[in-house]
PDB file with SEQRES, HELIX, SHEET and CRYST1 records, atoms N, CA, C and O in Angstrom:
SEQRES   1 A   87  MET GLU LEU ALA ASN LEU VAL ASN PRO ILE SER TYR ILE          
SEQRES   2 A   87  ASP SER SER ASP PRO PRO PHE LEU ILE TYR HIS GLY GLU          
SEQRES   3 A   87  LEU ASP ASP SER VAL LEU ILE SER GLN SER GLU LEU LEU          
SEQRES   4 A   87  ALA GLU LYS LEU GLU GLU ASN LYS VAL SER VAL THR PHE          
SEQRES   5 A   87  ILE LYS ASN PRO ASP SER GLY HIS SER THR LYS GLY PRO          
SEQRES   6 A   87  GLU SER GLU LEU PHE ASP PRO ALA LEU ILE GLU MET GLY          
SEQRES   7 A   87  MET ASP PHE PHE ASP SER VAL PHE LYS                          
HELIX    1 AA1 GLU A    2  VAL A    7  1                                   6    
HELIX    2 AA2 PRO A    9  TYR A   12  5                                   4    
HELIX    3 AA3 ILE A   33  GLU A   45  1                                  13    
HELIX    4 AA4 PRO A   72  PHE A   86  1                                  15    
SHEET    1 AA1 2 PHE A  20  GLY A  25  0                                        
SHEET    2 AA1 2 VAL A  50  ASN A  55  1                                        
CRYST1    1.000    1.000    1.000  90.00  90.00  90.00 P 1           1          
ATOM      1  N   MET A   1      14.136 240.067-201.715  1.00  0.00           N  
ATOM      2  CA  MET A   1      14.596 240.675-200.402  1.00  0.00           C  
ATOM      3  C   MET A   1      13.695 240.152-199.233  1.00  0.00           C  
ATOM      4  O   MET A   1      14.210 239.810-198.168  1.00  0.00           O  
ATOM      5  N   GLU A   2      12.449 240.098-199.426  1.00  0.00           N  
ATOM      6  CA  GLU A   2      11.544 239.703-198.334  1.00  0.00           C  
ATOM      7  C   GLU A   2      11.860 238.250-197.899  1.00  0.00           C  
ATOM      8  O   GLU A   2      11.844 237.979-196.699  1.00  0.00           O  
ATOM      9  N   LEU A   3      12.139 237.331-198.796  1.00  0.00           N  
ATOM     10  CA  LEU A   3      12.553 235.988-198.459  1.00  0.00           C  
ATOM     11  C   LEU A   3      13.949 236.010-197.682  1.00  0.00           C  
ATOM     12  O   LEU A   3      14.118 235.280-196.705  1.00  0.00           O  
ATOM     13  N   ALA A   4      14.845 236.785-198.102  1.00  0.00           N  
ATOM     14  CA  ALA A   4      16.128 236.793-197.434  1.00  0.00           C  
ATOM     15  C   ALA A   4      16.005 237.304-195.984  1.00  0.00           C  
ATOM     16  O   ALA A   4      16.653 236.806-195.064  1.00  0.00           O  
ATOM     17  N   ASN A   5      15.102 238.366-195.825  1.00  0.00           N  
ATOM     18  CA  ASN A   5      14.900 238.865-194.423  1.00  0.00           C  
ATOM     19  C   ASN A   5      14.163 237.715-193.506  1.00  0.00           C  
ATOM     20  O   ASN A   5      14.310 237.702-192.283  1.00  0.00           O  
ATOM     21  N   LEU A   6      13.416 236.822-194.150  1.00  0.00           N  
ATOM     22  CA  LEU A   6      12.763 235.875-193.328  1.00  0.00           C  
ATOM     23  C   LEU A   6      13.728 234.840-192.875  1.00  0.00           C  
ATOM     24  O   LEU A   6      13.440 234.195-191.867  1.00  0.00           O  
ATOM     25  N   VAL A   7      14.860 234.602-193.515  1.00  0.00           N  
ATOM     26  CA  VAL A   7      15.833 233.629-193.121  1.00  0.00           C  
ATOM     27  C   VAL A   7      17.030 234.271-192.433  1.00  0.00           C  
ATOM     28  O   VAL A   7      17.934 233.554-192.003  1.00  0.00           O  
ATOM     29  N   ASN A   8      17.067 235.535-192.319  1.00  0.00           N  
ATOM     30  CA  ASN A   8      18.146 236.242-191.687  1.00  0.00           C  
ATOM     31  C   ASN A   8      17.926 236.271-190.134  1.00  0.00           C  
ATOM     32  O   ASN A   8      16.945 236.822-189.635  1.00  0.00           O  
ATOM     33  N   PRO A   9      18.865 235.664-189.428  1.00  0.00           N  
ATOM     34  CA  PRO A   9      18.649 235.761-187.897  1.00  0.00           C  
ATOM     35  C   PRO A   9      18.635 237.070-187.287  1.00  0.00           C  
ATOM     36  O   PRO A   9      18.068 237.290-186.217  1.00  0.00           O  
ATOM     37  N   ILE A  10      19.316 238.028-188.028  1.00  0.00           N  
ATOM     38  CA  ILE A  10      19.259 239.417-187.461  1.00  0.00           C  
ATOM     39  C   ILE A  10      17.780 240.002-187.409  1.00  0.00           C  
ATOM     40  O   ILE A  10      17.447 240.882-186.615  1.00  0.00           O  
ATOM     41  N   SER A  11      16.931 239.418-188.341  1.00  0.00           N  
ATOM     42  CA  SER A  11      15.576 239.908-188.378  1.00  0.00           C  
ATOM     43  C   SER A  11      14.778 239.572-187.114  1.00  0.00           C  
ATOM     44  O   SER A  11      13.691 240.106-186.893  1.00  0.00           O  
ATOM     45  N   TYR A  12      15.351 238.654-186.266  1.00  0.00           N  
ATOM     46  CA  TYR A  12      14.587 238.145-185.056  1.00  0.00           C  
ATOM     47  C   TYR A  12      15.146 238.528-183.775  1.00  0.00           C  
ATOM     48  O   TYR A  12      14.737 238.045-182.719  1.00  0.00           O  
ATOM     49  N   ILE A  13      16.105 239.417-183.851  1.00  0.00           N  
ATOM     50  CA  ILE A  13      16.758 239.865-182.579  1.00  0.00           C  
ATOM     51  C   ILE A  13      15.807 240.817-181.805  1.00  0.00           C  
ATOM     52  O   ILE A  13      15.191 241.708-182.388  1.00  0.00           O  
ATOM     53  N   ASP A  14      15.712 240.603-180.513  1.00  0.00           N  
ATOM     54  CA  ASP A  14      14.991 241.580-179.716  1.00  0.00           C  
ATOM     55  C   ASP A  14      15.536 241.542-178.309  1.00  0.00           C  
ATOM     56  O   ASP A  14      16.369 240.692-177.994  1.00  0.00           O  
ATOM     57  N   SER A  15      15.093 242.433-177.465  1.00  0.00           N  
ATOM     58  CA  SER A  15      15.721 242.658-176.221  1.00  0.00           C  
ATOM     59  C   SER A  15      15.515 241.432-175.220  1.00  0.00           C  
ATOM     60  O   SER A  15      16.085 241.452-174.129  1.00  0.00           O  
ATOM     61  N   SER A  16      14.802 240.499-175.546  1.00  0.00           N  
ATOM     62  CA  SER A  16      14.663 239.302-174.752  1.00  0.00           C  
ATOM     63  C   SER A  16      15.718 238.234-174.963  1.00  0.00           C  
ATOM     64  O   SER A  16      15.806 237.246-174.235  1.00  0.00           O  
ATOM     65  N   ASP A  17      16.518 238.481-175.997  1.00  0.00           N  
ATOM     66  CA  ASP A  17      17.595 237.465-176.324  1.00  0.00           C  
ATOM     67  C   ASP A  17      18.634 237.332-175.258  1.00  0.00           C  
ATOM     68  O   ASP A  17      18.857 238.288-174.516  1.00  0.00           O  
ATOM     69  N   PRO A  18      19.299 236.177-175.133  1.00  0.00           N  
ATOM     70  CA  PRO A  18      20.279 236.005-174.029  1.00  0.00           C  
ATOM     71  C   PRO A  18      21.600 236.665-174.525  1.00  0.00           C  
ATOM     72  O   PRO A  18      21.737 237.007-175.700  1.00  0.00           O  
ATOM     73  N   PRO A  19      22.576 236.829-173.571  1.00  0.00           N  
ATOM     74  CA  PRO A  19      23.818 237.398-173.933  1.00  0.00           C  
ATOM     75  C   PRO A  19      24.560 236.521-175.006  1.00  0.00           C  
ATOM     76  O   PRO A  19      24.507 235.291-175.023  1.00  0.00           O  
ATOM     77  N   PHE A  20      25.258 237.295-175.899  1.00  0.00           N  
ATOM     78  CA  PHE A  20      25.938 236.622-176.966  1.00  0.00           C  
ATOM     79  C   PHE A  20      27.559 236.747-176.773  1.00  0.00           C  
ATOM     80  O   PHE A  20      28.093 237.756-176.312  1.00  0.00           O  
ATOM     81  N   LEU A  21      28.189 235.699-177.149  1.00  0.00           N  
ATOM     82  CA  LEU A  21      29.680 235.719-177.357  1.00  0.00           C  
ATOM     83  C   LEU A  21      29.954 235.547-178.827  1.00  0.00           C  
ATOM     84  O   LEU A  21      29.595 234.521-179.406  1.00  0.00           O  
ATOM     85  N   ILE A  22      30.587 236.535-179.453  1.00  0.00           N  
ATOM     86  CA  ILE A  22      30.925 236.480-180.854  1.00  0.00           C  
ATOM     87  C   ILE A  22      32.476 236.497-180.970  1.00  0.00           C  
ATOM     88  O   ILE A  22      33.151 237.418-180.509  1.00  0.00           O  
ATOM     89  N   TYR A  23      32.974 235.468-181.585  1.00  0.00           N  
ATOM     90  CA  TYR A  23      34.462 235.401-181.758  1.00  0.00           C  
ATOM     91  C   TYR A  23      34.705 235.214-183.284  1.00  0.00           C  
ATOM     92  O   TYR A  23      34.223 234.248-183.874  1.00  0.00           O  
ATOM     93  N   HIS A  24      35.440 236.128-183.894  1.00  0.00           N  
ATOM     94  CA  HIS A  24      35.681 236.105-185.285  1.00  0.00           C  
ATOM     95  C   HIS A  24      37.103 236.390-185.643  1.00  0.00           C  
ATOM     96  O   HIS A  24      37.683 237.363-185.160  1.00  0.00           O  
ATOM     97  N   GLY A  25      37.730 235.497-186.547  1.00  0.00           N  
ATOM     98  CA  GLY A  25      39.054 235.722-186.963  1.00  0.00           C  
ATOM     99  C   GLY A  25      38.992 236.746-188.128  1.00  0.00           C  
ATOM    100  O   GLY A  25      38.186 236.660-189.055  1.00  0.00           O  
ATOM    101  N   GLU A  26      39.874 237.673-187.997  1.00  0.00           N  
ATOM    102  CA  GLU A  26      39.921 238.726-189.034  1.00  0.00           C  
ATOM    103  C   GLU A  26      40.544 238.192-190.360  1.00  0.00           C  
ATOM    104  O   GLU A  26      40.467 238.891-191.370  1.00  0.00           O  
ATOM    105  N   LEU A  27      41.147 236.997-190.390  1.00  0.00           N  
ATOM    106  CA  LEU A  27      41.667 236.504-191.633  1.00  0.00           C  
ATOM    107  C   LEU A  27      40.662 235.486-192.209  1.00  0.00           C  
ATOM    108  O   LEU A  27      40.994 234.741-193.130  1.00  0.00           O  
ATOM    109  N   ASP A  28      39.487 235.460-191.685  1.00  0.00           N  
ATOM    110  CA  ASP A  28      38.531 234.496-192.165  1.00  0.00           C  
ATOM    111  C   ASP A  28      38.151 234.792-193.574  1.00  0.00           C  
ATOM    112  O   ASP A  28      37.673 235.899-193.819  1.00  0.00           O  
ATOM    113  N   ASP A  29      38.322 233.871-194.580  1.00  0.00           N  
ATOM    114  CA  ASP A  29      37.945 234.092-195.929  1.00  0.00           C  
ATOM    115  C   ASP A  29      36.700 233.300-196.269  1.00  0.00           C  
ATOM    116  O   ASP A  29      36.331 233.218-197.441  1.00  0.00           O  
ATOM    117  N   SER A  30      36.057 232.729-195.307  1.00  0.00           N  
ATOM    118  CA  SER A  30      34.772 232.012-195.613  1.00  0.00           C  
ATOM    119  C   SER A  30      33.541 232.884-195.219  1.00  0.00           C  
ATOM    120  O   SER A  30      32.534 232.935-195.925  1.00  0.00           O  
ATOM    121  N   VAL A  31      33.678 233.550-194.079  1.00  0.00           N  
ATOM    122  CA  VAL A  31      32.632 234.454-193.604  1.00  0.00           C  
ATOM    123  C   VAL A  31      33.243 235.818-193.329  1.00  0.00           C  
ATOM    124  O   VAL A  31      34.159 235.948-192.517  1.00  0.00           O  
ATOM    125  N   LEU A  32      32.764 236.759-193.965  1.00  0.00           N  
ATOM    126  CA  LEU A  32      33.303 238.180-193.778  1.00  0.00           C  
ATOM    127  C   LEU A  32      33.073 238.560-192.395  1.00  0.00           C  
ATOM    128  O   LEU A  32      32.016 238.256-191.842  1.00  0.00           O  
ATOM    129  N   ILE A  33      34.103 239.284-191.725  1.00  0.00           N  
ATOM    130  CA  ILE A  33      33.955 239.823-190.419  1.00  0.00           C  
ATOM    131  C   ILE A  33      32.792 240.812-190.289  1.00  0.00           C  
ATOM    132  O   ILE A  33      32.221 240.987-189.213  1.00  0.00           O  
ATOM    133  N   SER A  34      32.462 241.445-191.403  1.00  0.00           N  
ATOM    134  CA  SER A  34      31.388 242.417-191.448  1.00  0.00           C  
ATOM    135  C   SER A  34      30.056 241.706-190.991  1.00  0.00           C  
ATOM    136  O   SER A  34      29.197 242.341-190.380  1.00  0.00           O  
ATOM    137  N   GLN A  35      29.918 240.461-191.282  1.00  0.00           N  
ATOM    138  CA  GLN A  35      28.735 239.767-190.814  1.00  0.00           C  
ATOM    139  C   GLN A  35      28.664 239.764-189.306  1.00  0.00           C  
ATOM    140  O   GLN A  35      27.605 240.038-188.741  1.00  0.00           O  
ATOM    141  N   SER A  36      29.716 239.473-188.666  1.00  0.00           N  
ATOM    142  CA  SER A  36      29.716 239.456-187.172  1.00  0.00           C  
ATOM    143  C   SER A  36      29.610 240.851-186.642  1.00  0.00           C  
ATOM    144  O   SER A  36      29.074 241.022-185.548  1.00  0.00           O  
ATOM    145  N   GLU A  37      30.078 241.862-187.328  1.00  0.00           N  
ATOM    146  CA  GLU A  37      29.979 243.263-186.923  1.00  0.00           C  
ATOM    147  C   GLU A  37      28.563 243.689-187.035  1.00  0.00           C  
ATOM    148  O   GLU A  37      28.089 244.414-186.160  1.00  0.00           O  
ATOM    149  N   LEU A  38      27.816 243.273-188.095  1.00  0.00           N  
ATOM    150  CA  LEU A  38      26.426 243.583-188.184  1.00  0.00           C  
ATOM    151  C   LEU A  38      25.575 242.950-187.087  1.00  0.00           C  
ATOM    152  O   LEU A  38      24.662 243.563-186.534  1.00  0.00           O  
ATOM    153  N   LEU A  39      25.921 241.674-186.794  1.00  0.00           N  
ATOM    154  CA  LEU A  39      25.277 240.944-185.717  1.00  0.00           C  
ATOM    155  C   LEU A  39      25.381 241.641-184.365  1.00  0.00           C  
ATOM    156  O   LEU A  39      24.406 241.815-183.634  1.00  0.00           O  
ATOM    157  N   ALA A  40      26.642 242.034-184.073  1.00  0.00           N  
ATOM    158  CA  ALA A  40      26.954 242.721-182.837  1.00  0.00           C  
ATOM    159  C   ALA A  40      26.284 244.058-182.738  1.00  0.00           C  
ATOM    160  O   ALA A  40      25.805 244.445-181.672  1.00  0.00           O  
ATOM    161  N   GLU A  41      26.245 244.745-183.801  1.00  0.00           N  
ATOM    162  CA  GLU A  41      25.637 246.077-183.813  1.00  0.00           C  
ATOM    163  C   GLU A  41      24.070 245.953-183.581  1.00  0.00           C  
ATOM    164  O   GLU A  41      23.492 246.702-182.793  1.00  0.00           O  
ATOM    165  N   LYS A  42      23.424 244.983-184.295  1.00  0.00           N  
ATOM    166  CA  LYS A  42      22.017 244.792-184.084  1.00  0.00           C  
ATOM    167  C   LYS A  42      21.715 244.411-182.632  1.00  0.00           C  
ATOM    168  O   LYS A  42      20.767 244.904-182.021  1.00  0.00           O  
ATOM    169  N   LEU A  43      22.631 243.435-182.058  1.00  0.00           N  
ATOM    170  CA  LEU A  43      22.333 243.045-180.652  1.00  0.00           C  
ATOM    171  C   LEU A  43      22.476 244.280-179.758  1.00  0.00           C  
ATOM    172  O   LEU A  43      21.652 244.499-178.871  1.00  0.00           O  
ATOM    173  N   GLU A  44      23.470 245.052-179.976  1.00  0.00           N  
ATOM    174  CA  GLU A  44      23.584 246.299-179.067  1.00  0.00           C  
ATOM    175  C   GLU A  44      22.454 247.238-179.267  1.00  0.00           C  
ATOM    176  O   GLU A  44      21.970 247.840-178.309  1.00  0.00           O  
ATOM    177  N   GLU A  45      22.003 247.387-180.517  1.00  0.00           N  
ATOM    178  CA  GLU A  45      20.771 248.339-180.707  1.00  0.00           C  
ATOM    179  C   GLU A  45      19.631 247.870-179.917  1.00  0.00           C  
ATOM    180  O   GLU A  45      18.815 248.690-179.497  1.00  0.00           O  
ATOM    181  N   ASN A  46      19.500 246.571-179.672  1.00  0.00           N  
ATOM    182  CA  ASN A  46      18.337 245.975-179.026  1.00  0.00           C  
ATOM    183  C   ASN A  46      18.670 245.710-177.502  1.00  0.00           C  
ATOM    184  O   ASN A  46      17.951 244.997-176.802  1.00  0.00           O  
ATOM    185  N   LYS A  47      19.785 246.320-177.052  1.00  0.00           N  
ATOM    186  CA  LYS A  47      20.113 246.260-175.643  1.00  0.00           C  
ATOM    187  C   LYS A  47      20.430 244.785-175.123  1.00  0.00           C  
ATOM    188  O   LYS A  47      20.224 244.451-173.956  1.00  0.00           O  
ATOM    189  N   VAL A  48      20.949 243.940-176.093  1.00  0.00           N  
ATOM    190  CA  VAL A  48      21.388 242.589-175.707  1.00  0.00           C  
ATOM    191  C   VAL A  48      22.818 242.645-175.383  1.00  0.00           C  
ATOM    192  O   VAL A  48      23.621 243.209-176.126  1.00  0.00           O  
ATOM    193  N   SER A  49      23.152 242.066-174.280  1.00  0.00           N  
ATOM    194  CA  SER A  49      24.548 241.930-173.851  1.00  0.00           C  
ATOM    195  C   SER A  49      25.431 241.197-174.934  1.00  0.00           C  
ATOM    196  O   SER A  49      25.123 240.049-175.257  1.00  0.00           O  
ATOM    197  N   VAL A  50      26.492 241.809-175.491  1.00  0.00           N  
ATOM    198  CA  VAL A  50      27.293 241.076-176.510  1.00  0.00           C  
ATOM    199  C   VAL A  50      28.724 241.341-176.169  1.00  0.00           C  
ATOM    200  O   VAL A  50      29.143 242.451-175.841  1.00  0.00           O  
ATOM    201  N   THR A  51      29.488 240.203-176.268  1.00  0.00           N  
ATOM    202  CA  THR A  51      30.931 240.240-176.140  1.00  0.00           C  
ATOM    203  C   THR A  51      31.443 239.932-177.469  1.00  0.00           C  
ATOM    204  O   THR A  51      31.220 238.812-177.928  1.00  0.00           O  
ATOM    205  N   PHE A  52      32.141 240.840-178.183  1.00  0.00           N  
ATOM    206  CA  PHE A  52      32.647 240.689-179.508  1.00  0.00           C  
ATOM    207  C   PHE A  52      34.198 240.709-179.512  1.00  0.00           C  
ATOM    208  O   PHE A  52      34.827 241.735-179.256  1.00  0.00           O  
ATOM    209  N   ILE A  53      34.801 239.483-179.824  1.00  0.00           N  
ATOM    210  CA  ILE A  53      36.215 239.402-179.901  1.00  0.00           C  
ATOM    211  C   ILE A  53      36.581 239.192-181.336  1.00  0.00           C  
ATOM    212  O   ILE A  53      36.055 238.321-182.029  1.00  0.00           O  
ATOM    213  N   LYS A  54      37.492 240.014-181.754  1.00  0.00           N  
ATOM    214  CA  LYS A  54      38.113 239.922-183.083  1.00  0.00           C  
ATOM    215  C   LYS A  54      39.549 239.516-182.920  1.00  0.00           C  
ATOM    216  O   LYS A  54      40.320 240.166-182.215  1.00  0.00           O  
ATOM    217  N   ASN A  55      39.918 238.387-183.605  1.00  0.00           N  
ATOM    218  CA  ASN A  55      41.322 237.890-183.571  1.00  0.00           C  
ATOM    219  C   ASN A  55      42.033 238.209-184.838  1.00  0.00           C  
ATOM    220  O   ASN A  55      41.688 237.639-185.872  1.00  0.00           O  
ATOM    221  N   PRO A  56      43.002 239.081-184.834  1.00  0.00           N  
ATOM    222  CA  PRO A  56      43.659 239.548-186.062  1.00  0.00           C  
ATOM    223  C   PRO A  56      44.556 238.440-186.681  1.00  0.00           C  
ATOM    224  O   PRO A  56      45.009 238.555-187.820  1.00  0.00           O  
ATOM    225  N   ASP A  57      44.799 237.354-185.883  1.00  0.00           N  
ATOM    226  CA  ASP A  57      45.686 236.359-186.350  1.00  0.00           C  
ATOM    227  C   ASP A  57      45.018 235.082-186.794  1.00  0.00           C  
ATOM    228  O   ASP A  57      45.706 234.127-187.155  1.00  0.00           O  
ATOM    229  N   SER A  58      43.697 235.032-186.780  1.00  0.00           N  
ATOM    230  CA  SER A  58      42.928 233.801-186.983  1.00  0.00           C  
ATOM    231  C   SER A  58      42.014 233.868-188.224  1.00  0.00           C  
ATOM    232  O   SER A  58      41.546 234.932-188.628  1.00  0.00           O  
ATOM    233  N   GLY A  59      41.796 232.721-188.781  1.00  0.00           N  
ATOM    234  CA  GLY A  59      40.893 232.632-189.918  1.00  0.00           C  
ATOM    235  C   GLY A  59      39.605 231.885-189.518  1.00  0.00           C  
ATOM    236  O   GLY A  59      39.041 232.096-188.444  1.00  0.00           O  
ATOM    237  N   HIS A  60      39.197 231.054-190.380  1.00  0.00           N  
ATOM    238  CA  HIS A  60      37.894 230.299-190.172  1.00  0.00           C  
ATOM    239  C   HIS A  60      38.127 228.903-189.720  1.00  0.00           C  
ATOM    240  O   HIS A  60      37.877 227.918-190.414  1.00  0.00           O  
ATOM    241  N   SER A  61      38.667 228.869-188.398  1.00  0.00           N  
ATOM    242  CA  SER A  61      39.083 227.509-187.871  1.00  0.00           C  
ATOM    243  C   SER A  61      39.014 227.547-186.332  1.00  0.00           C  
ATOM    244  O   SER A  61      39.250 228.551-185.660  1.00  0.00           O  
ATOM    245  N   THR A  62      38.679 226.393-185.872  1.00  0.00           N  
ATOM    246  CA  THR A  62      38.789 226.319-184.389  1.00  0.00           C  
ATOM    247  C   THR A  62      39.973 225.506-183.900  1.00  0.00           C  
ATOM    248  O   THR A  62      40.124 225.255-182.704  1.00  0.00           O  
ATOM    249  N   LYS A  63      40.787 225.110-184.818  1.00  0.00           N  
ATOM    250  CA  LYS A  63      41.916 224.241-184.450  1.00  0.00           C  
ATOM    251  C   LYS A  63      42.893 225.031-183.569  1.00  0.00           C  
ATOM    252  O   LYS A  63      43.093 226.242-183.668  1.00  0.00           O  
ATOM    253  N   GLY A  64      43.506 224.159-182.651  1.00  0.00           N  
ATOM    254  CA  GLY A  64      44.409 224.680-181.684  1.00  0.00           C  
ATOM    255  C   GLY A  64      45.819 224.741-182.309  1.00  0.00           C  
ATOM    256  O   GLY A  64      46.054 224.304-183.436  1.00  0.00           O  
ATOM    257  N   PRO A  65      46.742 225.310-181.505  1.00  0.00           N  
ATOM    258  CA  PRO A  65      48.156 225.578-181.998  1.00  0.00           C  
ATOM    259  C   PRO A  65      48.892 224.247-182.335  1.00  0.00           C  
ATOM    260  O   PRO A  65      49.865 224.234-183.088  1.00  0.00           O  
ATOM    261  N   GLU A  66      48.398 223.149-181.758  1.00  0.00           N  
ATOM    262  CA  GLU A  66      49.033 221.806-181.976  1.00  0.00           C  
ATOM    263  C   GLU A  66      48.096 220.959-182.697  1.00  0.00           C  
ATOM    264  O   GLU A  66      48.089 219.746-182.485  1.00  0.00           O  
ATOM    265  N   SER A  67      47.262 221.528-183.577  1.00  0.00           N  
ATOM    266  CA  SER A  67      46.287 220.899-184.429  1.00  0.00           C  
ATOM    267  C   SER A  67      45.237 220.202-183.713  1.00  0.00           C  
ATOM    268  O   SER A  67      44.653 219.294-184.304  1.00  0.00           O  
ATOM    269  N   GLU A  68      44.895 220.514-182.451  1.00  0.00           N  
ATOM    270  CA  GLU A  68      43.731 220.020-181.704  1.00  0.00           C  
ATOM    271  C   GLU A  68      42.474 220.413-182.560  1.00  0.00           C  
ATOM    272  O   GLU A  68      42.478 221.416-183.275  1.00  0.00           O  
ATOM    273  N   LEU A  69      41.501 219.649-182.460  1.00  0.00           N  
ATOM    274  CA  LEU A  69      40.135 219.943-183.135  1.00  0.00           C  
ATOM    275  C   LEU A  69      39.639 221.288-182.622  1.00  0.00           C  
ATOM    276  O   LEU A  69      39.129 222.083-183.412  1.00  0.00           O  
ATOM    277  N   PHE A  70      39.765 221.564-181.366  1.00  0.00           N  
ATOM    278  CA  PHE A  70      39.326 222.793-180.826  1.00  0.00           C  
ATOM    279  C   PHE A  70      40.452 223.407-179.984  1.00  0.00           C  
ATOM    280  O   PHE A  70      41.022 222.760-179.105  1.00  0.00           O  
ATOM    281  N   ASP A  71      40.738 224.613-180.267  1.00  0.00           N  
ATOM    282  CA  ASP A  71      41.768 225.336-179.576  1.00  0.00           C  
ATOM    283  C   ASP A  71      41.475 225.485-178.088  1.00  0.00           C  
ATOM    284  O   ASP A  71      40.482 226.133-177.756  1.00  0.00           O  
ATOM    285  N   PRO A  72      42.290 224.917-177.138  1.00  0.00           N  
ATOM    286  CA  PRO A  72      41.907 225.024-175.664  1.00  0.00           C  
ATOM    287  C   PRO A  72      41.652 226.482-175.240  1.00  0.00           C  
ATOM    288  O   PRO A  72      40.908 226.708-174.286  1.00  0.00           O  
ATOM    289  N   ALA A  73      42.228 227.443-175.897  1.00  0.00           N  
ATOM    290  CA  ALA A  73      42.011 228.844-175.523  1.00  0.00           C  
ATOM    291  C   ALA A  73      40.603 229.209-175.801  1.00  0.00           C  
ATOM    292  O   ALA A  73      39.970 229.884-174.989  1.00  0.00           O  
ATOM    293  N   LEU A  74      40.037 228.755-177.013  1.00  0.00           N  
ATOM    294  CA  LEU A  74      38.716 228.993-177.349  1.00  0.00           C  
ATOM    295  C   LEU A  74      37.659 228.346-176.382  1.00  0.00           C  
ATOM    296  O   LEU A  74      36.629 228.940-176.063  1.00  0.00           O  
ATOM    297  N   ILE A  75      37.962 227.169-175.966  1.00  0.00           N  
ATOM    298  CA  ILE A  75      37.133 226.408-174.980  1.00  0.00           C  
ATOM    299  C   ILE A  75      37.123 227.200-173.661  1.00  0.00           C  
ATOM    300  O   ILE A  75      36.090 227.414-173.026  1.00  0.00           O  
ATOM    301  N   GLU A  76      38.367 227.627-173.291  1.00  0.00           N  
ATOM    302  CA  GLU A  76      38.382 228.374-171.981  1.00  0.00           C  
ATOM    303  C   GLU A  76      37.614 229.734-172.132  1.00  0.00           C  
ATOM    304  O   GLU A  76      36.895 230.116-171.208  1.00  0.00           O  
ATOM    305  N   MET A  77      37.746 230.434-173.223  1.00  0.00           N  
ATOM    306  CA  MET A  77      36.982 231.610-173.527  1.00  0.00           C  
ATOM    307  C   MET A  77      35.504 231.387-173.404  1.00  0.00           C  
ATOM    308  O   MET A  77      34.806 232.192-172.788  1.00  0.00           O  
ATOM    309  N   GLY A  78      35.015 230.335-173.965  1.00  0.00           N  
ATOM    310  CA  GLY A  78      33.580 230.029-173.892  1.00  0.00           C  
ATOM    311  C   GLY A  78      33.147 229.643-172.509  1.00  0.00           C  
ATOM    312  O   GLY A  78      32.060 230.040-172.090  1.00  0.00           O  
ATOM    313  N   MET A  79      33.926 228.899-171.783  1.00  0.00           N  
ATOM    314  CA  MET A  79      33.592 228.558-170.421  1.00  0.00           C  
ATOM    315  C   MET A  79      33.649 229.821-169.504  1.00  0.00           C  
ATOM    316  O   MET A  79      32.766 229.972-168.660  1.00  0.00           O  
ATOM    317  N   ASP A  80      34.639 230.720-169.636  1.00  0.00           N  
ATOM    318  CA  ASP A  80      34.586 231.880-168.964  1.00  0.00           C  
ATOM    319  C   ASP A  80      33.335 232.741-169.175  1.00  0.00           C  
ATOM    320  O   ASP A  80      32.740 233.312-168.262  1.00  0.00           O  
ATOM    321  N   PHE A  81      33.000 232.776-170.457  1.00  0.00           N  
ATOM    322  CA  PHE A  81      31.729 233.532-170.865  1.00  0.00           C  
ATOM    323  C   PHE A  81      30.494 232.991-170.174  1.00  0.00           C  
ATOM    324  O   PHE A  81      29.680 233.744-169.637  1.00  0.00           O  
ATOM    325  N   PHE A  82      30.362 231.605-170.198  1.00  0.00           N  
ATOM    326  CA  PHE A  82      29.223 230.957-169.532  1.00  0.00           C  
ATOM    327  C   PHE A  82      29.281 231.252-168.046  1.00  0.00           C  
ATOM    328  O   PHE A  82      28.255 231.569-167.444  1.00  0.00           O  
ATOM    329  N   ASP A  83      30.473 231.153-167.429  1.00  0.00           N  
ATOM    330  CA  ASP A  83      30.562 231.438-165.984  1.00  0.00           C  
ATOM    331  C   ASP A  83      30.112 232.800-165.699  1.00  0.00           C  
ATOM    332  O   ASP A  83      29.351 233.018-164.756  1.00  0.00           O  
ATOM    333  N   SER A  84      30.565 233.773-166.504  1.00  0.00           N  
ATOM    334  CA  SER A  84      30.137 235.180-166.128  1.00  0.00           C  
ATOM    335  C   SER A  84      28.587 235.437-166.423  1.00  0.00           C  
ATOM    336  O   SER A  84      28.003 236.362-165.857  1.00  0.00           O  
ATOM    337  N   VAL A  85      27.975 234.639-167.276  1.00  0.00           N  
ATOM    338  CA  VAL A  85      26.549 234.854-167.526  1.00  0.00           C  
ATOM    339  C   VAL A  85      25.700 234.166-166.458  1.00  0.00           C  
ATOM    340  O   VAL A  85      24.726 234.715-165.943  1.00  0.00           O  
ATOM    341  N   PHE A  86      26.149 232.846-166.131  1.00  0.00           N  
ATOM    342  CA  PHE A  86      25.236 232.020-165.353  1.00  0.00           C  
ATOM    343  C   PHE A  86      25.630 231.972-163.911  1.00  0.00           C  
ATOM    344  O   PHE A  86      24.962 231.253-163.168  1.00  0.00           O  
ATOM    345  N   LYS A  87      26.624 232.645-163.435  1.00  0.00           N  
ATOM    346  CA  LYS A  87      27.039 232.684-161.968  1.00  0.00           C  
ATOM    347  C   LYS A  87      26.606 233.906-161.301  1.00  0.00           C  
ATOM    348  O   LYS A  87      26.866 234.086-160.111  1.00  0.00           O  
TER     349      LYS A  87                                                      
END                                                                             
């Protein structure tokens, strides 16, 4: 367990961390959404700004509706997040 804690990023969260954007598809069968929920919870406990978006219709993919490598809506979401943090 000690070794697991050493490699778990949640072990290193503190109030000096930058704002986080977490996007997780609720149909993801590769990474359980509970992992993102734990991350968001730990960030909030440490007073780190976190935006957590759950998509009930998405799995573990960044592909767009027309098979683009990255969904343009995800790119826009990321750009909006950066604009809100850095402007």
